[in-house]
N, C-alpha and C positions, 0 to 999 in steps of 0.2 A: 442145093445151097448155092452152087456156082451160077445156076440159071437165075436164081433170085437176085444174086449180086449183080449180074449183068443187066437184068431188067431194071434194077434200081439205078444203075449208072445211066441207062438210056432214058428212063422216065423218072424225073425227080419227085413226082407225086406219089410214087410207090415207096419212097424211102422211109425207113424206120430208123431214125438217127440215134436211137438209144444204144450206146455201146458200139456203134458201127465205126466211129471215127478211129478208135484204136486199131480195129481190124484193118481198116483201109490204110492207115499209116504203116502197119506191119507188113501188109502186102506190097506197098510201095518200097519200103526199105529192103524187103527180100528181093524184089525185082531189080532194084539198083545194085544190090550186092552181086546178083547173078551176072549182070552186065559188066560190072567192074572185074569180076573174076574171069569172065570170058575174054575181056580185052587184055588182061594181064597174061593169060595163057596164050592167046594168039600173037601178041606183040612182044612177049617176054624175050624170046630168043633173038629176034631182030634188034631189039633195044640193047640187049646184052652185047651182041656183036658190034653194034655201032659204038657204044661207050667204050668197049675194049679197044677198038681201033683208034678212037680219039685218045685214050690213055696211052697207048703205045706211041702215038705221034708226039704227045706232050713229053714223054719220058725219053724219047730218042734224042741223042746228042746231035746238034747241028754242025755240019762241016765248016 
């Protein structure tokens, strides 16, 4: 099934477009979700620390 999908991507003449559009959109949405989740996991701690530092500076009284 995966081989046929990859062949269809590379060779448009082999495409059977009946019902394939929904599957392709589903695969794209799943891939985008995985990328977003990965980015949040990798950058989450750094962003949390950065925003925490900014919040501390904003709340600190100025002399």
